[in-house]
C-alpha positions as CSV (number, residue, x, y, z in Angstrom):
1,M,0.0,0.0,0.0
2,K,1.5,3.3,-1.0
3,I,1.0,6.6,0.9
4,G,1.6,10.1,-0.4
5,C,0.7,13.7,-0.4
6,K,-1.3,15.4,-3.2
7,C,1.7,16.8,-5.0
8,G,3.7,13.6,-4.8
9,N,6.8,15.0,-2.9
10,V,6.1,13.0,0.3
11,S,5.7,9.2,-0.2
12,A,5.9,6.0,1.9
13,E,4.7,2.5,1.8
14,I,2.9,0.2,4.3
15,R,4.7,-3.1,4.0
16,G,2.6,-6.3,4.1
17,A,-0.7,-4.5,4.2
18,S,-3.6,-6.9,4.6
19,S,-6.8,-7.3,6.7
20,L,-4.6,-8.9,9.4
21,T,-2.1,-6.1,9.7
22,V,-4.2,-3.0,8.9
23,N,-7.5,-1.8,10.3
24,R,-10.0,0.5,8.6
25,A,-12.0,2.9,10.7
26,R,-14.2,5.9,10.5
27,C,-14.1,8.7,13.1
28,Y,-16.7,11.4,13.6
29,C,-15.1,13.3,16.4
30,R,-15.0,17.1,16.6
31,D,-11.2,17.1,16.6
32,C,-10.9,15.3,13.3
33,Q,-13.5,17.6,11.8
34,A,-11.7,20.6,13.2
35,S,-8.4,19.5,11.8
36,A,-10.0,19.1,8.3
37,E,-11.3,22.7,8.7
38,Y,-7.8,23.9,9.6
39,F,-6.2,22.3,6.6
40,G,-9.0,23.3,4.3
41,A,-9.4,19.7,3.5
42,E,-13.2,19.1,3.6
43,D,-12.7,16.4,1.0
44,I,-11.4,14.0,3.8
45,L,-14.9,14.1,5.4
46,D,-17.9,12.1,4.3
47,E,-21.4,13.6,4.2
48,H,-21.8,13.1,7.9
49,G,-18.4,14.5,8.9
50,G,-16.6,11.2,9.2
51,T,-12.9,10.7,8.5
52,Q,-11.8,7.3,7.0
53,V,-8.6,6.1,8.6
54,V,-6.3,3.2,7.8
55,Q,-4.6,2.1,11.0
56,T,-1.4,0.1,11.5
57,V,1.8,-0.1,13.4
58,P,4.5,2.4,12.5
59,S,7.2,-0.3,12.1
60,R,5.4,-1.3,8.8
61,I,6.1,2.1,7.3
62,E,8.9,2.4,4.8
63,V,9.7,6.0,3.8
64,K,10.3,6.6,0.1
65,S,10.7,10.3,-0.4
66,G,10.2,13.8,0.9
67,W,10.0,13.1,4.7
68,G,11.8,16.3,5.4
69,Q,8.6,18.0,4.1
70,V,6.5,16.4,6.9
71,G,5.0,18.8,9.5
72,C,2.9,18.3,12.6
73,L,-0.2,20.0,14.1
74,M,-1.8,19.6,17.5
75,L,-5.2,21.1,18.4
76,S,-4.0,21.1,22.0
77,E,-1.0,20.0,24.0
78,R,-2.8,16.8,24.9
79,G,-4.3,16.1,21.5
80,L,-3.3,13.8,18.7
81,M,-0.3,14.6,16.6
82,R,-1.7,15.3,13.1
83,W,1.0,14.9,10.5
84,Y,0.8,16.6,7.1
85,A,2.8,17.5,4.0
86,K,4.2,21.1,4.2
87,C,4.7,21.1,0.5
88,C,1.0,21.0,-0.4
89,G,-0.7,21.1,3.0
90,A,-2.2,17.6,2.6
91,P,-3.1,15.8,5.8
92,L,-1.3,12.4,6.1
93,A,-1.7,10.6,9.4
94,N,-2.4,10.8,13.1
95,T,-0.4,9.4,16.0
96,V,-0.4,9.8,19.8
97,A,2.4,11.9,21.4
98,D,4.0,8.8,23.1
99,P,6.3,7.1,20.7
100,K,6.0,3.9,22.7
101,V,2.4,3.5,21.6
102,S,2.8,1.7,18.3
103,F,-0.1,3.2,16.4
104,V,-0.6,5.3,13.3
105,G,-3.7,6.1,11.4
106,F,-3.3,7.2,7.8
107,L,-6.1,9.2,6.3
108,Q,-7.7,7.3,3.5
109,T,-7.2,10.3,1.2
110,A,-3.4,9.9,1.6
111,I,-3.6,6.4,0.1
112,R,-2.2,6.5,-3.5
113,V,-2.2,2.7,-4.2
114,P,-4.7,1.0,-4.3
115,E,-6.4,3.8,-6.3
116,N,-10.0,3.1,-5.6
117,V,-12.3,1.8,-2.8
118,L,-13.0,-1.6,-4.4
119,E,-9.3,-2.4,-4.7
120,L,-8.7,-1.2,-1.2
121,E,-11.4,-3.5,0.2
122,K,-9.9,-6.4,-1.6
123,L,-6.5,-5.7,0.0
124,I,-7.5,-4.8,3.6
125,G,-11.2,-5.4,3.9
126,P,-14.1,-3.1,4.7
127,C,-14.4,-0.5,7.5
128,R,-14.1,-2.4,10.8
129,F,-15.5,0.2,13.2
130,R,-17.1,3.6,13.6
131,V,-16.3,5.8,16.6
132,N,-17.3,9.1,18.1
133,T,-20.6,8.9,16.2
134,E,-22.3,11.4,18.6
135,A,-20.6,14.2,16.7
136,A,-21.8,13.0,13.2
137,R,-23.6,15.6,11.0
138,G,-27.1,15.4,9.8
139,A,-28.0,11.8,10.8
140,K,-27.8,9.3,13.6
141,I,-24.8,7.1,12.9
142,E,-24.5,3.8,14.8
143,R,-21.2,3.0,16.5
144,F,-19.9,-0.6,15.9
145,G,-16.8,-2.7,16.1
146,Y,-15.1,-0.7,18.8
147,R,-14.1,-3.4,21.3
148,R,-12.8,-5.8,18.6
149,S,-10.8,-3.1,16.9
150,L,-9.4,-1.7,20.2
151,M,-8.1,-5.2,21.0
152,K,-6.3,-5.4,17.7
153,I,-4.8,-2.0,18.3
154,M,-3.7,-2.8,21.8
155,T,-2.1,-6.1,20.6
156,G,0.0,-4.1,18.2
157,V,1.0,-1.7,21.0
158,L,1.9,-4.5,23.3
159,V,4.0,-6.4,20.7
160,G,5.8,-3.1,19.9
161,K,6.8,-2.6,23.5
162,L,7.8,-6.2,24.1
163,T,9.9,-6.5,21.0
164,G,11.2,-2.9,20.8
165,A,9.5,-2.5,17.4
166,Y,8.0,0.8,18.6
167,K,11.4,2.4,17.9
168,K,10.9,1.9,14.2
169,N,8.7,4.9,13.8
170,P,9.4,7.5,11.0
171,F,7.5,10.2,13.0
172,F,9.8,10.0,16.0
173,D,13.6,9.9,16.5
174,S,14.6,6.4,17.4
175,E,17.2,7.5,20.0
176,T,15.5,10.4,21.7
177,G,11.9,9.5,21.2
178,K,11.1,13.1,20.2
179,P,9.0,13.9,17.2
180,I,11.0,14.5,14.0
181,V,9.6,18.1,13.9
182,S,8.3,20.3,16.6
183,P,4.5,20.3,16.4
184,K,2.6,23.5,16.0
185,V,0.2,23.7,18.9
186,L,-2.9,25.8,18.3
187,S,-3.9,28.3,20.9
188,E,-7.2,27.7,22.8
189,Q,-8.7,30.6,20.8
190,E,-7.7,29.1,17.5
191,T,-9.1,25.7,18.4
192,D,-12.3,27.2,19.7
193,T,-12.8,29.0,16.4
194,L,-12.4,25.7,14.6
195,Y,-14.9,24.0,17.0
196,E,-17.4,26.8,16.3
197,K,-17.3,26.1,12.6
198,V,-17.6,22.3,13.2
199,D,-20.6,22.8,15.5
200,A,-22.2,25.1,13.0
201,A,-21.9,22.4,10.3
202,C,-23.4,19.9,12.7
203,G,-26.3,22.2,13.4
204,M,-25.4,22.7,17.1
């Protein structure tokens, strides 16, 4: 599975991608919607404000090009680290701030190969769970698959800690554990402005 930004400068590959090693999810939380608003990337949201994410462990990522163009945004000091391509502003992936947590969620819009949904489903299967559905826009969306998917994620985290594979993470320095770039942390006012736009879109 190939990952990349819109202009093609930043590229990577998820090695061995399959339904066993990758998880597809859809998140409707205010933070994901707010980050889409920040990047001007409404195309990553479905009609109900959901973001499709392809989750895996960072040790499966093989960087191909342009990683020096990767930037990082945080809506707050305790929020997710939202990685993007500085060259074209395209959102790429989300991680937590602790590098020992072997988890990365690539936005489906960052997937370059397979090129369409049908081919993607053949490779890694359908969406396995929906989460934070209370913030969905315009309709009641049912949450499903949370426990099973959480177990899969936590298994990857545990294996990463036991084997030391968590150190193989292109978003963090393997020796210091620090992110490869200093994240831009939005002010409370900046984040609140984004939330107001999200709430307006949700009819709140």
